[in-house]
N, C-alpha and C positions, 0 to 999 in steps of 0.2 A: 504494500500500500504506500502510495506517495506520501512523503512526509518531509517537512523542513522548508524554511524560507532561505533561499540563496541570494546573496548579493554578489554580483560580479564586480569586484573591486578594481577600478581602473587606477593605474599608477603612472607617475611621471616624475622624473628626476629623483628617483629613490624615495618618493613619498606617495602615500595613497591620496588620491584626489579628494577634495573636500566633499564633492557631491556623493561619493561612495560612503563617506563617514556620516553624512546626513541620512542616507538610506539606512545604514546600520542603526542609527539612532531611532528612526521611526519604526523600522522593522522590529526592533527590540520590544517596543510597546505592543505591537501586534502579536509577536511571539509569546509574550507574557499572557496576553488575553486568550490566545488560542491553544497554548500548550505546545506550539511547534518549536523545534530547535532552530536557531539562527546560525547560518553558515556563511562565512566570508570566503569567496573563491578568488584567489590571486594568481592569475596567469602572468607569465613573463620569464625573465632569465635573471638569476641572482636575486630572487625575491624573498629569501628566507627571513631576512631581517624585518620584512614588512608585516609578518604575522603579529609581532608585538605591537604594531601600530594600529591594527584593526581590533585587537582584543579589548582595549579599554572602552570601545564604543558599543559593546554588547554581544559580540560573537561568542557563541557556545563552542564553535568549531571553526578552524581555519584550514582550508584545503589549498595547498601550494601546487601549482602546475609549473614546475621550473624546468625550462628547456631552452636551449640556445635558439631553436627555431621560432621561439616566441619573444625573442629579445626586442624586436620591433614589431609593432602591430601590422598584421596583414589579414585581410578578410578570410582567406582560405584556411590558414593555419589555426587561427583562433576559433573559427566555426567548427572545424574538424575536431580539435581537442575538446572544446567545451560541449559540443553537440554529443559526442560519444560519452563523455562523463555524465551529462545530464540524463541520457537514456539509461545508463547503467544504474545511477543512484536514485533516480526518480524523485526529485524534489517536488514539492507542491507548488512552489512559486520561484521564479527567477526574475530578479530585478536589476536594473543598471541605470546609470545616469543618461540623460538625453544629451550626450556630448557628441562630438564628431565620431568618436569610436562607437558609442552606444547606438547612434542612429544608423551606423553601417552594420554593426554586428547583430543587433536584436532581430531585424527582419530576416536576416540570413538564418539565424537560429530557429526562428518561427517556422520558416519553410522546411528546414532540415528535420525539425521535430513534428511537423504537421499540426501546429497549434496556432491559435490566434494571438494577437498582441495588441496592447494599448500603448500608444506613443505620446510623448511629450505631456505626461500627466502632471497635474498640479494638486492632486489629492489622492489619498489612499485610505480606505476604511475596511473594516471587517464586521460582519453581522451574522445572525443565525441563518439567513437565507443564502448568503454567498460567503465563501472563504475570503475573497478579496474583491473589492470594487474600486474603480478608479474614476477620478474626475479629470476631464481633459477639455481644453478649449477647442471650440469649432467655429467655423465662419469667421476666421481672422480674429478670434478672441471676443466676438460679440455675444456668444452663447457658450454654454458648457454642457457636455454630455456625461452622464453617469454610465459607466461601462462595467458590467459584471463579468468576472472571469469564469467561463464555463469549461474551458479546456484545461488539461493538466499536462505540464505545469502552466500556471498563470504567468504570462510573460509581459513585462512592461518596462518602458523607459520613463524616468522621472526627471522633470526639469530641475536644474540646479537652483539652490536657494529656496526650494519649496518647503523643506522641513528644517526645524531648528536643530542645530548641532547639540547633542547631549553633552553634559559634563563628563569627561572621561573618568572611568573607574580603573585605576592602575592595578587594583587587586584581582581583577578578572584573569583567570588562567584557563583559556580554552584548550581543547584538544587540537593538536596540530598534526595534520596528515599530509603526506606527500603523494600526489597522484601522477602517474605517468602521462606524458603528452602523446596520446595515440593519434597521430596525424597521418592521413593518407597521402601518399606521394602525389596523387592527382590533385590534391588541394593546395599544393605548393607551386602554384603557377606564377606567383609573383614574389619577388624577393626585394625587400627594401634595403638598399645599401647605406643610405644616410638620411637622417632627418635634420633639416635645417630649422633651428628655432630662433625666433627673434628674441634678443636679449632686452628685457625691460624690468625695471624695479616695480612697475605698477602691476596690480593683480590682473589675472586674465578676465576678459570681458564677461564671459558667461557665469563666472563664479564670484565676481566682485560684489561686495556688500554695498558699495557706493559707486555710482556711475554718473559722470557729468558729460552730457552730449551736446554737440552743436549742430545746427542745421543751416539752412540757406541764409539765415541772418548773420552768420559768421563773416560773410562777404568776401572771404578769400582764405587760402591755406595759411598765410602768415599769421592770421589772427587766432589760430588754435592754440598758440602759446599761452594765451590768458586762461584757457581751460586747463592746460597742462599744469600751469603754476598752481591753480586751485586744486587740481587733482592730487598733486604731490603733497599739499598741506594736509588734506583729509584722507589720504590713502585710497584714493578712488581710481577707477579705470576711466579712460576717455572713450566716448562713443560718438557716433555721427548718424545723421539721417541719410536716407537714400539720395536726397537732393544734393547734399554736400559731396557724397561719394561720386555721383554721376558728373558733378562739376569738376572732378579731379582734384579736389582740395585735400582729400585724406584717403588713405588706402581702404579698399573694400573690407578688409578684415575687421575694421572698426564699425561697420554698418550694423545698426540695430533696426529690426523691422521684419516684415514677412519674408522678404527676399534676402535678409541678412541674418543676424543672430537674435535669438529670443532670450531675453534676460528677465530675472526676477530679483533685483537687488532690494535691500532694505530701503535705500534712498536713491531716487533717480532725479537728477537735475537736468531739465531740458532747456537749453539756451538757444533762442532764435529758431525754434522748431515750431512749425505751424500746427502740427498734430494731424497729419494725414492718416487715414485708416491703416495704410500700409505700415506706418511707424508705430501706431498705437498697438497693432497686433503683436509687435515684438517686445513692448515694455509695459503693457497694460496691467500685468500682474505684479508690478513693483509695489512694495508695501506702502511707501510714501513717495508721492510725485510732487516735485517743485518745478514750476514753469516760470521762465523769464522771457517775456516777449513784449515788444512795444505796441503790438496790436491787441487791444482789449477784447476783440472779437475772435481771436485765434482759437481754433478747435482744441488746442492743448489744454486750455483752461477748463474745459468741460470734464476732463479726467483728473486734473491736478488737485491735490489736497491743499496746496498753497500756491498762490500765484503772485508774481511781481510784474506789474505793468511798467515797463521801463526799457531803456536802451541797455542791452547786455554788456556793451563796452564800458558802461558806467557801473552797472549793478555787479557784475562778476568780480571786478577788482575790489569792490567794497566787501563782498562776501569773503573773498580771499583774506583780506585784512582782518575781518572779524574772526574767521577760522584760526588765523595765526594767533590771535589774542587768546582764544579758547585753548589752543594747543599748548600755549606757554603757561 
């Protein structure tokens, strides 16, 4: 009989990604309510030390799939190794972050296992009728669907910053198991030779707790420095609207929106962004939204918790100075 909630723990730079720890934190609550064991599955190469980093967030068991062929993420190798392990062990649920890796891996696993999946979820519950049900935005974030998991395992990706990170409990001592990477040669059709990472002291956009974004109102690429100065004071990531990206003012990797990245920070500061539907779909689930725009009729004010009607070139430097005072 299927049993257990599995979190596929994504890792980067010898650390477990925050979204995976958030999933462990929420899944621990569900495991306690349902009596299911909570398992962290860590695929990769040289990942033995990561077991201790997953343990404090609630894992009863850690499965390490440590293999040189998993050193860099490739769809085929990860799908083969995880798919076979899931078929063998039969967990009741398999969850992962809605990251670039999760969005690539989860549907491949769903196809390999012959199950359905819920993607980009912003809520997860359990009740007597369903082991797990998920809440996910639809129609560009204008509505939400409640999706019940009927297949086994229940498979879903969860949006980063959806769940609160639990206080780590260093006294937890989970069982640690090493599982072989059973990878078919036919699944090794691509080999990643090198991964080029941009070096930045700022947090990654999809996992940032604070984001400050600029849109068409920035008027040019040279003006993003005022957002960067503010971001560095408050430990924020810098984002942008599609209009700014299309104008060539900032790289596409910073784009927030339906055709960019979907984010759920604690605080989202929108500067010179009108609030087109495309952009709102990517940041509408932010906990607190602050809008700075000189047009009092801008759509962004309809979703903002706090609005400042004014010129961003005057307002943002003032905010930066106030943040500096608070920081000191």
